[in-house]
mmCIF file of the N, C-alpha and C atoms, coordinates in Angstrom:
data_MODEL
# 
_entry.id   MODEL 
# 
loop_
_atom_site.group_PDB 
_atom_site.id 
_atom_site.type_symbol 
_atom_site.label_atom_id 
_atom_site.label_alt_id 
_atom_site.label_comp_id 
_atom_site.label_asym_id 
_atom_site.label_entity_id 
_atom_site.label_seq_id 
_atom_site.pdbx_PDB_ins_code 
_atom_site.Cartn_x 
_atom_site.Cartn_y 
_atom_site.Cartn_z 
_atom_site.occupancy 
_atom_site.B_iso_or_equiv 
_atom_site.pdbx_formal_charge 
_atom_site.auth_seq_id 
_atom_site.auth_comp_id 
_atom_site.auth_asym_id 
_atom_site.auth_atom_id 
_atom_site.pdbx_PDB_model_num 
ATOM 1   N N  . MET A 1 1  ? -392.592 3.640   -64.511 1.00 0.00 ? 1  MET A N  1 
ATOM 2   C CA . MET A 1 1  ? -391.642 2.632   -64.848 1.00 0.00 ? 1  MET A CA 1 
ATOM 3   C C  . MET A 1 1  ? -392.250 2.138   -66.215 1.00 0.00 ? 1  MET A C  1 
ATOM 4   N N  . ARG A 1 2  ? -391.553 2.024   -67.259 1.00 0.00 ? 2  ARG A N  1 
ATOM 5   C CA . ARG A 1 2  ? -391.990 1.529   -68.594 1.00 0.00 ? 2  ARG A CA 1 
ATOM 6   C C  . ARG A 1 2  ? -391.421 0.314   -69.041 1.00 0.00 ? 2  ARG A C  1 
ATOM 7   N N  . LEU A 1 3  ? -392.173 -0.736  -69.447 1.00 0.00 ? 3  LEU A N  1 
ATOM 8   C CA . LEU A 1 3  ? -391.545 -1.921  -69.945 1.00 0.00 ? 3  LEU A CA 1 
ATOM 9   C C  . LEU A 1 3  ? -391.936 -2.180  -71.637 1.00 0.00 ? 3  LEU A C  1 
ATOM 10  N N  . TYR A 1 4  ? -390.742 -2.786  -72.221 1.00 0.00 ? 4  TYR A N  1 
ATOM 11  C CA . TYR A 1 4  ? -391.026 -2.883  -73.649 1.00 0.00 ? 4  TYR A CA 1 
ATOM 12  C C  . TYR A 1 4  ? -390.700 -4.343  -73.851 1.00 0.00 ? 4  TYR A C  1 
ATOM 13  N N  . LEU A 1 5  ? -391.743 -5.052  -74.571 1.00 0.00 ? 5  LEU A N  1 
ATOM 14  C CA . LEU A 1 5  ? -391.492 -6.376  -74.937 1.00 0.00 ? 5  LEU A CA 1 
ATOM 15  C C  . LEU A 1 5  ? -391.427 -6.499  -76.206 1.00 0.00 ? 5  LEU A C  1 
ATOM 16  N N  . ASP A 1 6  ? -390.641 -7.230  -76.858 1.00 0.00 ? 6  ASP A N  1 
ATOM 17  C CA . ASP A 1 6  ? -390.326 -7.402  -78.368 1.00 0.00 ? 6  ASP A CA 1 
ATOM 18  C C  . ASP A 1 6  ? -389.972 -8.841  -78.723 1.00 0.00 ? 6  ASP A C  1 
ATOM 19  N N  . SER A 1 7  ? -390.375 -9.265  -79.865 1.00 0.00 ? 7  SER A N  1 
ATOM 20  C CA . SER A 1 7  ? -390.040 -10.465 -80.465 1.00 0.00 ? 7  SER A CA 1 
ATOM 21  C C  . SER A 1 7  ? -390.249 -10.607 -81.925 1.00 0.00 ? 7  SER A C  1 
ATOM 22  N N  . GLY A 1 8  ? -389.662 -11.375 -82.520 1.00 0.00 ? 8  GLY A N  1 
ATOM 23  C CA . GLY A 1 8  ? -389.827 -11.607 -84.120 1.00 0.00 ? 8  GLY A CA 1 
ATOM 24  C C  . GLY A 1 8  ? -390.855 -12.992 -84.225 1.00 0.00 ? 8  GLY A C  1 
ATOM 25  N N  . THR A 1 9  ? -391.129 -13.246 -85.465 1.00 0.00 ? 9  THR A N  1 
ATOM 26  C CA . THR A 1 9  ? -391.889 -14.580 -85.254 1.00 0.00 ? 9  THR A CA 1 
ATOM 27  C C  . THR A 1 9  ? -391.191 -15.531 -86.301 1.00 0.00 ? 9  THR A C  1 
ATOM 28  N N  . ALA A 1 10 ? -390.078 -15.600 -86.770 1.00 0.00 ? 10 ALA A N  1 
ATOM 29  C CA . ALA A 1 10 ? -389.287 -16.394 -87.703 1.00 0.00 ? 10 ALA A CA 1 
ATOM 30  C C  . ALA A 1 10 ? -388.207 -17.108 -86.807 1.00 0.00 ? 10 ALA A C  1 
ATOM 31  N N  . GLY A 1 11 ? -387.897 -18.122 -87.556 1.00 0.00 ? 11 GLY A N  1 
ATOM 32  C CA . GLY A 1 11 ? -386.574 -19.029 -86.909 1.00 0.00 ? 11 GLY A CA 1 
ATOM 33  C C  . GLY A 1 11 ? -387.290 -20.092 -85.832 1.00 0.00 ? 11 GLY A C  1 
ATOM 34  N N  . GLU A 1 12 ? -386.379 -20.805 -85.388 1.00 0.00 ? 12 GLU A N  1 
ATOM 35  C CA . GLU A 1 12 ? -386.514 -21.706 -84.492 1.00 0.00 ? 12 GLU A CA 1 
ATOM 36  C C  . GLU A 1 12 ? -387.161 -21.034 -83.136 1.00 0.00 ? 12 GLU A C  1 
ATOM 37  N N  . GLY A 1 13 ? -388.056 -21.615 -82.848 1.00 0.00 ? 13 GLY A N  1 
ATOM 38  C CA . GLY A 1 13 ? -388.787 -21.184 -81.544 1.00 0.00 ? 13 GLY A CA 1 
ATOM 39  C C  . GLY A 1 13 ? -389.629 -19.935 -81.637 1.00 0.00 ? 13 GLY A C  1 
ATOM 40  N N  . GLN A 1 14 ? -389.677 -19.222 -82.703 1.00 0.00 ? 14 GLN A N  1 
ATOM 41  C CA . GLN A 1 14 ? -390.248 -18.073 -83.100 1.00 0.00 ? 14 GLN A CA 1 
ATOM 42  C C  . GLN A 1 14 ? -389.769 -16.932 -82.132 1.00 0.00 ? 14 GLN A C  1 
ATOM 43  N N  . ASP A 1 15 ? -388.667 -16.822 -81.647 1.00 0.00 ? 15 ASP A N  1 
ATOM 44  C CA . ASP A 1 15 ? -388.176 -15.897 -80.856 1.00 0.00 ? 15 ASP A CA 1 
ATOM 45  C C  . ASP A 1 15 ? -389.064 -15.748 -79.673 1.00 0.00 ? 15 ASP A C  1 
ATOM 46  N N  . ASP A 1 16 ? -389.700 -16.847 -79.298 1.00 0.00 ? 16 ASP A N  1 
ATOM 47  C CA . ASP A 1 16 ? -390.522 -16.931 -78.034 1.00 0.00 ? 16 ASP A CA 1 
ATOM 48  C C  . ASP A 1 16 ? -391.806 -15.993 -78.083 1.00 0.00 ? 16 ASP A C  1 
ATOM 49  N N  . ALA A 1 17 ? -392.101 -15.777 -79.326 1.00 0.00 ? 17 ALA A N  1 
ATOM 50  C CA . ALA A 1 17 ? -393.299 -14.746 -79.609 1.00 0.00 ? 17 ALA A CA 1 
ATOM 51  C C  . ALA A 1 17 ? -394.471 -15.305 -78.746 1.00 0.00 ? 17 ALA A C  1 
ATOM 52  N N  . PRO A 1 18 ? -394.960 -16.667 -78.765 1.00 0.00 ? 18 PRO A N  1 
ATOM 53  C CA . PRO A 1 18 ? -396.199 -16.933 -78.064 1.00 0.00 ? 18 PRO A CA 1 
ATOM 54  C C  . PRO A 1 18 ? -396.032 -16.622 -76.699 1.00 0.00 ? 18 PRO A C  1 
ATOM 55  N N  . GLU A 1 19 ? -394.994 -16.764 -75.968 1.00 0.00 ? 19 GLU A N  1 
ATOM 56  C CA . GLU A 1 19 ? -394.581 -16.527 -74.528 1.00 0.00 ? 19 GLU A CA 1 
ATOM 57  C C  . GLU A 1 19 ? -394.582 -14.901 -74.405 1.00 0.00 ? 19 GLU A C  1 
ATOM 58  N N  . THR A 1 20 ? -394.069 -14.311 -75.245 1.00 0.00 ? 20 THR A N  1 
ATOM 59  C CA . THR A 1 20 ? -394.083 -12.706 -75.223 1.00 0.00 ? 20 THR A CA 1 
ATOM 60  C C  . THR A 1 20 ? -395.558 -12.216 -75.126 1.00 0.00 ? 20 THR A C  1 
ATOM 61  N N  . ARG A 1 21 ? -396.289 -12.847 -76.115 1.00 0.00 ? 21 ARG A N  1 
ATOM 62  C CA . ARG A 1 21 ? -397.750 -12.369 -76.104 1.00 0.00 ? 21 ARG A CA 1 
ATOM 63  C C  . ARG A 1 21 ? -398.370 -12.747 -74.846 1.00 0.00 ? 21 ARG A C  1 
ATOM 64  N N  . ARG A 1 22 ? -398.196 -13.920 -74.223 1.00 0.00 ? 22 ARG A N  1 
ATOM 65  C CA . ARG A 1 22 ? -398.877 -14.272 -73.000 1.00 0.00 ? 22 ARG A CA 1 
ATOM 66  C C  . ARG A 1 22 ? -398.385 -13.417 -71.757 1.00 0.00 ? 22 ARG A C  1 
ATOM 67  N N  . MET A 1 23 ? -397.006 -12.894 -71.769 1.00 0.00 ? 23 MET A N  1 
ATOM 68  C CA . MET A 1 23 ? -396.551 -12.071 -70.785 1.00 0.00 ? 23 MET A CA 1 
ATOM 69  C C  . MET A 1 23 ? -397.253 -10.617 -71.029 1.00 0.00 ? 23 MET A C  1 
ATOM 70  N N  . PHE A 1 24 ? -397.417 -10.187 -72.051 1.00 0.00 ? 24 PHE A N  1 
ATOM 71  C CA . PHE A 1 24 ? -397.863 -8.617  -72.578 1.00 0.00 ? 24 PHE A CA 1 
ATOM 72  C C  . PHE A 1 24 ? -399.501 -9.144  -71.846 1.00 0.00 ? 24 PHE A C  1 
ATOM 73  N N  . ALA A 1 25 ? -400.321 -9.976  -72.437 1.00 0.00 ? 25 ALA A N  1 
ATOM 74  C CA . ALA A 1 25 ? -401.555 -10.194 -71.868 1.00 0.00 ? 25 ALA A CA 1 
ATOM 75  C C  . ALA A 1 25 ? -401.682 -10.133 -70.359 1.00 0.00 ? 25 ALA A C  1 
ATOM 76  N N  . LEU A 1 26 ? -400.690 -10.821 -69.651 1.00 0.00 ? 26 LEU A N  1 
ATOM 77  C CA . LEU A 1 26 ? -400.713 -10.853 -68.078 1.00 0.00 ? 26 LEU A CA 1 
ATOM 78  C C  . LEU A 1 26 ? -400.565 -9.368  -67.675 1.00 0.00 ? 26 LEU A C  1 
ATOM 79  N N  . LEU A 1 27 ? -399.504 -8.592  -68.345 1.00 0.00 ? 27 LEU A N  1 
ATOM 80  C CA . LEU A 1 27 ? -399.238 -7.372  -67.577 1.00 0.00 ? 27 LEU A CA 1 
ATOM 81  C C  . LEU A 1 27 ? -400.398 -6.492  -67.767 1.00 0.00 ? 27 LEU A C  1 
ATOM 82  N N  . LYS A 1 28 ? -400.964 -6.542  -68.837 1.00 0.00 ? 28 LYS A N  1 
ATOM 83  C CA . LYS A 1 28 ? -402.234 -5.771  -69.025 1.00 0.00 ? 28 LYS A CA 1 
ATOM 84  C C  . LYS A 1 28 ? -403.392 -6.081  -68.166 1.00 0.00 ? 28 LYS A C  1 
ATOM 85  N N  . SER A 1 29 ? -403.312 -7.444  -67.849 1.00 0.00 ? 29 SER A N  1 
ATOM 86  C CA . SER A 1 29 ? -404.473 -7.875  -66.914 1.00 0.00 ? 29 SER A CA 1 
ATOM 87  C C  . SER A 1 29 ? -404.140 -7.247  -65.655 1.00 0.00 ? 29 SER A C  1 
ATOM 88  N N  . LEU A 1 30 ? -402.973 -7.030  -65.184 1.00 0.00 ? 30 LEU A N  1 
ATOM 89  C CA . LEU A 1 30 ? -402.435 -6.257  -64.044 1.00 0.00 ? 30 LEU A CA 1 
ATOM 90  C C  . LEU A 1 30 ? -402.454 -4.644  -64.120 1.00 0.00 ? 30 LEU A C  1 
ATOM 91  N N  . ARG A 1 31 ? -403.091 -4.196  -65.209 1.00 0.00 ? 31 ARG A N  1 
ATOM 92  C CA . ARG A 1 31 ? -403.497 -2.963  -65.362 1.00 0.00 ? 31 ARG A CA 1 
ATOM 93  C C  . ARG A 1 31 ? -402.446 -1.995  -65.688 1.00 0.00 ? 31 ARG A C  1 
ATOM 94  N N  . TYR A 1 32 ? -401.379 -2.374  -66.449 1.00 0.00 ? 32 TYR A N  1 
ATOM 95  C CA . TYR A 1 32 ? -400.376 -1.677  -66.986 1.00 0.00 ? 32 TYR A CA 1 
ATOM 96  C C  . TYR A 1 32 ? -401.024 -1.103  -68.211 1.00 0.00 ? 32 TYR A C  1 
ATOM 97  N N  . LYS A 1 33 ? -400.863 0.125   -68.361 1.00 0.00 ? 33 LYS A N  1 
ATOM 98  C CA . LYS A 1 33 ? -401.403 1.049   -69.552 1.00 0.00 ? 33 LYS A CA 1 
ATOM 99  C C  . LYS A 1 33 ? -400.730 0.882   -70.687 1.00 0.00 ? 33 LYS A C  1 
ATOM 100 N N  . GLU A 1 34 ? -401.305 0.116   -71.706 1.00 0.00 ? 34 GLU A N  1 
ATOM 101 C CA . GLU A 1 34 ? -400.599 -0.082  -73.193 1.00 0.00 ? 34 GLU A CA 1 
ATOM 102 C C  . GLU A 1 34 ? -400.557 1.383   -73.761 1.00 0.00 ? 34 GLU A C  1 
ATOM 103 N N  . GLY A 1 35 ? -399.047 1.369   -74.209 1.00 0.00 ? 35 GLY A N  1 
ATOM 104 C CA . GLY A 1 35 ? -398.714 2.575   -74.948 1.00 0.00 ? 35 GLY A CA 1 
ATOM 105 C C  . GLY A 1 35 ? -398.270 3.594   -73.911 1.00 0.00 ? 35 GLY A C  1 
ATOM 106 N N  . LYS A 1 36 ? -398.598 3.401   -72.639 1.00 0.00 ? 36 LYS A N  1 
ATOM 107 C CA . LYS A 1 36 ? -397.904 4.583   -71.735 1.00 0.00 ? 36 LYS A CA 1 
ATOM 108 C C  . LYS A 1 36 ? -396.948 4.008   -70.613 1.00 0.00 ? 36 LYS A C  1 
ATOM 109 N N  . GLU A 1 37 ? -397.237 2.774   -70.104 1.00 0.00 ? 37 GLU A N  1 
ATOM 110 C CA . GLU A 1 37 ? -396.474 2.055   -69.442 1.00 0.00 ? 37 GLU A CA 1 
ATOM 111 C C  . GLU A 1 37 ? -395.727 0.850   -69.924 1.00 0.00 ? 37 GLU A C  1 
ATOM 112 N N  . ILE A 1 38 ? -396.386 0.130   -70.872 1.00 0.00 ? 38 ILE A N  1 
ATOM 113 C CA . ILE A 1 38 ? -395.909 -1.067  -71.605 1.00 0.00 ? 38 ILE A CA 1 
ATOM 114 C C  . ILE A 1 38 ? -396.345 -1.177  -73.142 1.00 0.00 ? 38 ILE A C  1 
ATOM 115 N N  . LEU A 1 39 ? -395.259 -1.521  -73.783 1.00 0.00 ? 39 LEU A N  1 
ATOM 116 C CA . LEU A 1 39 ? -395.425 -1.319  -75.316 1.00 0.00 ? 39 LEU A CA 1 
ATOM 117 C C  . LEU A 1 39 ? -395.029 -2.919  -75.567 1.00 0.00 ? 39 LEU A C  1 
ATOM 118 N N  . HIS A 1 40 ? -395.759 -3.492  -76.543 1.00 0.00 ? 40 HIS A N  1 
ATOM 119 C CA . HIS A 1 40 ? -395.355 -4.797  -77.253 1.00 0.00 ? 40 HIS A CA 1 
ATOM 120 C C  . HIS A 1 40 ? -395.144 -4.654  -78.534 1.00 0.00 ? 40 HIS A C  1 
ATOM 121 N N  . PHE A 1 41 ? -394.210 -5.034  -79.124 1.00 0.00 ? 41 PHE A N  1 
ATOM 122 C CA . PHE A 1 41 ? -393.946 -4.947  -80.619 1.00 0.00 ? 41 PHE A CA 1 
ATOM 123 C C  . PHE A 1 41 ? -393.527 -6.343  -81.061 1.00 0.00 ? 41 PHE A C  1 
ATOM 124 N N  . GLU A 1 42 ? -394.301 -6.780  -82.083 1.00 0.00 ? 42 GLU A N  1 
ATOM 125 C CA . GLU A 1 42 ? -393.934 -8.323  -82.691 1.00 0.00 ? 42 GLU A CA 1 
ATOM 126 C C  . GLU A 1 42 ? -393.722 -7.881  -84.147 1.00 0.00 ? 42 GLU A C  1 
ATOM 127 N N  . ASP A 1 43 ? -392.549 -8.334  -84.618 1.00 0.00 ? 43 ASP A N  1 
ATOM 128 C CA . ASP A 1 43 ? -392.164 -8.197  -85.827 1.00 0.00 ? 43 ASP A CA 1 
ATOM 129 C C  . ASP A 1 43 ? -392.294 -9.440  -86.701 1.00 0.00 ? 43 ASP A C  1 
ATOM 130 N N  . GLU A 1 44 ? -393.358 -9.507  -87.359 1.00 0.00 ? 44 GLU A N  1 
ATOM 131 C CA . GLU A 1 44 ? -393.759 -10.446 -88.168 1.00 0.00 ? 44 GLU A CA 1 
ATOM 132 C C  . GLU A 1 44 ? -392.691 -10.875 -89.083 1.00 0.00 ? 44 GLU A C  1 
ATOM 133 N N  . GLY A 1 45 ? -392.015 -12.016 -89.280 1.00 0.00 ? 45 GLY A N  1 
ATOM 134 C CA . GLY A 1 45 ? -391.046 -12.753 -90.131 1.00 0.00 ? 45 GLY A CA 1 
ATOM 135 C C  . GLY A 1 45 ? -389.764 -12.460 -89.573 1.00 0.00 ? 45 GLY A C  1 
ATOM 136 N N  . ALA A 1 46 ? -389.594 -11.714 -88.562 1.00 0.00 ? 46 ALA A N  1 
ATOM 137 C CA . ALA A 1 46 ? -388.256 -11.336 -88.113 1.00 0.00 ? 46 ALA A CA 1 
ATOM 138 C C  . ALA A 1 46 ? -387.456 -12.275 -87.385 1.00 0.00 ? 46 ALA A C  1 
ATOM 139 N N  . GLU A 1 47 ? -386.311 -12.529 -87.486 1.00 0.00 ? 47 GLU A N  1 
ATOM 140 C CA . GLU A 1 47 ? -385.508 -13.379 -86.750 1.00 0.00 ? 47 GLU A CA 1 
ATOM 141 C C  . GLU A 1 47 ? -384.823 -12.867 -85.453 1.00 0.00 ? 47 GLU A C  1 
ATOM 142 N N  . HIS A 1 48 ? -384.294 -13.653 -84.702 1.00 0.00 ? 48 HIS A N  1 
ATOM 143 C CA . HIS A 1 48 ? -383.605 -13.264 -83.504 1.00 0.00 ? 48 HIS A CA 1 
ATOM 144 C C  . HIS A 1 48 ? -382.052 -12.955 -83.610 1.00 0.00 ? 48 HIS A C  1 
ATOM 145 N N  . ASN A 1 49 ? -381.749 -11.949 -84.269 1.00 0.00 ? 49 ASN A N  1 
ATOM 146 C CA . ASN A 1 49 ? -380.407 -11.509 -84.558 1.00 0.00 ? 49 ASN A CA 1 
ATOM 147 C C  . ASN A 1 49 ? -380.314 -9.895  -84.690 1.00 0.00 ? 49 ASN A C  1 
ATOM 148 N N  . GLU A 1 50 ? -379.046 -9.538  -84.734 1.00 0.00 ? 50 GLU A N  1 
ATOM 149 C CA . GLU A 1 50 ? -378.763 -8.181  -84.866 1.00 0.00 ? 50 GLU A CA 1 
ATOM 150 C C  . GLU A 1 50 ? -379.184 -7.319  -86.059 1.00 0.00 ? 50 GLU A C  1 
ATOM 151 N N  . GLU A 1 51 ? -379.321 -8.002  -87.231 1.00 0.00 ? 51 GLU A N  1 
ATOM 152 C CA . GLU A 1 51 ? -379.779 -7.328  -88.449 1.00 0.00 ? 51 GLU A CA 1 
ATOM 153 C C  . GLU A 1 51 ? -381.440 -6.982  -88.244 1.00 0.00 ? 51 GLU A C  1 
ATOM 154 N N  . PHE A 1 52 ? -381.980 -7.691  -87.595 1.00 0.00 ? 52 PHE A N  1 
ATOM 155 C CA . PHE A 1 52 ? -383.551 -7.396  -87.416 1.00 0.00 ? 52 PHE A CA 1 
ATOM 156 C C  . PHE A 1 52 ? -383.907 -6.546  -86.338 1.00 0.00 ? 52 PHE A C  1 
ATOM 157 N N  . TRP A 1 53 ? -382.748 -6.651  -85.127 1.00 0.00 ? 53 TRP A N  1 
ATOM 158 C CA . TRP A 1 53 ? -382.926 -5.858  -84.273 1.00 0.00 ? 53 TRP A CA 1 
ATOM 159 C C  . TRP A 1 53 ? -382.706 -4.260  -84.430 1.00 0.00 ? 53 TRP A C  1 
ATOM 160 N N  . ARG A 1 54 ? -381.683 -3.988  -85.390 1.00 0.00 ? 54 ARG A N  1 
ATOM 161 C CA . ARG A 1 54 ? -381.231 -2.822  -85.659 1.00 0.00 ? 54 ARG A CA 1 
ATOM 162 C C  . ARG A 1 54 ? -382.464 -2.160  -86.596 1.00 0.00 ? 54 ARG A C  1 
ATOM 163 N N  . LYS A 1 55 ? -383.171 -2.834  -87.275 1.00 0.00 ? 55 LYS A N  1 
ATOM 164 C CA . LYS A 1 55 ? -384.272 -2.127  -87.872 1.00 0.00 ? 55 LYS A CA 1 
ATOM 165 C C  . LYS A 1 55 ? -385.386 -1.723  -87.240 1.00 0.00 ? 55 LYS A C  1 
ATOM 166 N N  . ARG A 1 56 ? -385.392 -2.216  -85.964 1.00 0.00 ? 56 ARG A N  1 
ATOM 167 C CA . ARG A 1 56 ? -386.433 -1.705  -85.049 1.00 0.00 ? 56 ARG A CA 1 
ATOM 168 C C  . ARG A 1 56 ? -385.961 -1.114  -83.849 1.00 0.00 ? 56 ARG A C  1 
ATOM 169 N N  . LEU A 1 57 ? -384.802 -0.890  -83.551 1.00 0.00 ? 57 LEU A N  1 
ATOM 170 C CA . LEU A 1 57 ? -384.267 -0.224  -82.316 1.00 0.00 ? 57 LEU A CA 1 
ATOM 171 C C  . LEU A 1 57 ? -384.922 1.025   -81.907 1.00 0.00 ? 57 LEU A C  1 
ATOM 172 N N  . HIS A 1 58 ? -385.265 1.635   -82.988 1.00 0.00 ? 58 HIS A N  1 
ATOM 173 C CA . HIS A 1 58 ? -386.015 3.092   -82.722 1.00 0.00 ? 58 HIS A CA 1 
ATOM 174 C C  . HIS A 1 58 ? -387.027 2.840   -82.035 1.00 0.00 ? 58 HIS A C  1 
ATOM 175 N N  . ILE A 1 59 ? -387.906 1.918   -81.941 1.00 0.00 ? 59 ILE A N  1 
ATOM 176 C CA . ILE A 1 59 ? -389.135 1.623   -81.334 1.00 0.00 ? 59 ILE A CA 1 
ATOM 177 C C  . ILE A 1 59 ? -388.884 1.558   -79.577 1.00 0.00 ? 59 ILE A C  1 
ATOM 178 N N  . PRO A 1 60 ? -388.078 0.896   -79.126 1.00 0.00 ? 60 PRO A N  1 
ATOM 179 C CA . PRO A 1 60 ? -387.884 0.914   -77.704 1.00 0.00 ? 60 PRO A CA 1 
ATOM 180 C C  . PRO A 1 60 ? -387.312 2.097   -77.301 1.00 0.00 ? 60 PRO A C  1 
ATOM 181 N N  . LEU A 1 61 ? -386.196 2.684   -78.133 1.00 0.00 ? 61 LEU A N  1 
ATOM 182 C CA . LEU A 1 61 ? -385.498 3.956   -77.624 1.00 0.00 ? 61 LEU A CA 1 
ATOM 183 C C  . LEU A 1 61 ? -386.522 4.998   -77.573 1.00 0.00 ? 61 LEU A C  1 
ATOM 184 N N  . LEU A 1 62 ? -387.547 5.131   -78.499 1.00 0.00 ? 62 LEU A N  1 
ATOM 185 C CA . LEU A 1 62 ? -388.403 6.189   -78.390 1.00 0.00 ? 62 LEU A CA 1 
ATOM 186 C C  . LEU A 1 62 ? -389.436 5.934   -77.140 1.00 0.00 ? 62 LEU A C  1 
ATOM 187 N N  . PHE A 1 63 ? -389.774 4.899   -76.975 1.00 0.00 ? 63 PHE A N  1 
ATOM 188 C CA . PHE A 1 63 ? -390.944 4.555   -75.933 1.00 0.00 ? 63 PHE A CA 1 
ATOM 189 C C  . PHE A 1 63 ? -390.122 4.579   -74.601 1.00 0.00 ? 63 PHE A C  1 
ATOM 190 N N  . LEU A 1 64 ? -388.987 4.112   -74.410 1.00 0.00 ? 64 LEU A N  1 
ATOM 191 C CA . LEU A 1 64 ? -388.332 4.305   -73.035 1.00 0.00 ? 64 LEU A CA 1 
ATOM 192 C C  . LEU A 1 64 ? -387.667 5.587   -72.621 1.00 0.00 ? 64 LEU A C  1 
ATOM 193 N N  . PHE A 1 65 ? -387.214 6.209   -73.756 1.00 0.00 ? 65 PHE A N  1 
ATOM 194 C CA . PHE A 1 65 ? -386.461 7.465   -73.304 1.00 0.00 ? 65 PHE A CA 1 
ATOM 195 C C  . PHE A 1 65 ? -386.919 8.750   -74.099 1.00 0.00 ? 65 PHE A C  1 
ATOM 196 N N  . GLY A 1 66 ? -388.084 8.685   -74.896 1.00 0.00 ? 66 GLY A N  1 
ATOM 197 C CA . GLY A 1 66 ? -388.423 9.737   -75.651 1.00 0.00 ? 66 GLY A CA 1 
ATOM 198 C C  . GLY A 1 66 ? -389.299 10.591  -74.774 1.00 0.00 ? 66 GLY A C  1 
ATOM 199 N N  . ASN A 1 67 ? -390.108 11.215  -75.275 1.00 0.00 ? 67 ASN A N  1 
ATOM 200 C CA . ASN A 1 67 ? -391.153 12.280  -74.705 1.00 0.00 ? 67 ASN A CA 1 
ATOM 201 C C  . ASN A 1 67 ? -391.843 11.266  -73.514 1.00 0.00 ? 67 ASN A C  1 
ATOM 202 N N  . LYS A 1 68 ? -391.805 11.827  -72.241 1.00 0.00 ? 68 LYS A N  1 
ATOM 203 C CA . LYS A 1 68 ? -392.269 11.175  -71.088 1.00 0.00 ? 68 LYS A CA 1 
ATOM 204 C C  . LYS A 1 68 ? -393.731 11.641  -70.757 1.00 0.00 ? 68 LYS A C  1 
ATOM 205 N N  . ASN A 1 69 ? -394.330 12.430  -71.530 1.00 0.00 ? 69 ASN A N  1 
ATOM 206 C CA . ASN A 1 69 ? -395.669 12.905  -71.510 1.00 0.00 ? 69 ASN A CA 1 
ATOM 207 C C  . ASN A 1 69 ? -396.923 11.992  -71.721 1.00 0.00 ? 69 ASN A C  1 
# 
Protein backbone atom coordinates (compact mmCIF):
# COMPACT_ATOMS: atom_id res chain seq x y z
CA MET A 1 0.00 0.00 0.00
CA ARG A 2 1.22 3.49 -0.82
CA LEU A 3 0.10 6.70 0.85
CA TYR A 4 0.41 10.22 -0.52
CA LEU A 5 0.11 13.32 1.68
CA ASP A 6 -0.09 16.76 0.12
CA SER A 7 -0.71 20.32 1.20
CA GLY A 8 -0.02 23.90 0.27
CA THR A 9 1.03 26.54 2.75
CA ALA A 10 -0.99 29.59 1.65
CA GLY A 11 -4.44 30.77 2.57
CA GLU A 12 -6.56 30.42 5.63
CA GLY A 13 -5.42 27.51 7.74
CA GLN A 14 -2.43 26.87 5.47
CA ASP A 15 -4.32 23.94 3.91
CA ASP A 16 -3.69 22.11 7.22
CA ALA A 17 0.03 21.89 6.36
CA PRO A 18 1.11 21.67 10.03
CA GLU A 19 -1.27 18.76 10.65
CA THR A 20 -0.11 17.05 7.46
CA ARG A 21 3.50 17.35 8.62
CA ARG A 22 2.58 15.75 11.94
CA MET A 23 0.75 12.89 10.20
CA PHE A 24 3.76 12.29 7.96
CA ALA A 25 6.08 12.19 10.99
CA LEU A 26 3.75 9.76 12.76
CA LEU A 27 3.60 7.42 9.77
CA LYS A 28 7.39 7.48 9.42
CA SER A 29 7.68 6.63 13.12
CA LEU A 30 5.47 3.62 12.39
CA ARG A 31 8.14 2.53 9.88
CA TYR A 32 6.49 3.51 6.62
CA LYS A 33 9.33 3.81 4.10
CA GLU A 34 9.58 7.34 2.74
CA GLY A 35 9.55 7.44 -1.03
CA LYS A 36 8.51 3.79 -1.29
CA GLU A 37 5.36 3.44 0.85
CA ILE A 38 4.66 7.05 1.72
CA LEU A 39 5.33 10.39 0.06
CA HIS A 40 4.71 13.84 1.47
CA PHE A 41 4.70 16.87 -0.81
CA GLU A 42 4.34 20.37 0.57
CA ASP A 43 3.82 23.09 -2.02
CA GLU A 44 5.20 26.30 -0.53
CA GLY A 45 2.84 29.19 -1.22
CA ALA A 46 0.16 27.03 -2.86
CA GLU A 47 -3.51 27.46 -2.02
CA HIS A 48 -6.21 24.80 -1.55
CA ASN A 49 -7.79 24.91 -5.00
CA GLU A 50 -7.87 23.26 -8.41
CA GLU A 51 -5.36 25.62 -10.01
CA PHE A 52 -2.62 24.56 -7.64
CA TRP A 53 -3.68 20.88 -7.55
CA ARG A 54 -3.43 20.73 -11.34
CA LYS A 55 0.18 21.96 -11.26
CA ARG A 56 1.27 19.08 -9.02
CA LEU A 57 -1.09 16.28 -10.06
CA HIS A 58 1.74 14.40 -11.73
CA ILE A 59 3.44 13.83 -8.36
CA PRO A 60 0.79 11.60 -6.74
CA LEU A 61 -0.08 9.92 -10.04
CA LEU A 62 3.51 8.84 -10.62
CA PHE A 63 4.01 7.80 -7.00
CA LEU A 64 0.76 5.86 -6.67
CA PHE A 65 0.43 4.39 -10.15
CA GLY A 66 3.84 4.69 -11.80
CA ASN A 67 6.72 2.26 -11.66
CA LYS A 68 6.16 -0.08 -8.68
CA ASN A 69 9.83 -1.18 -8.38
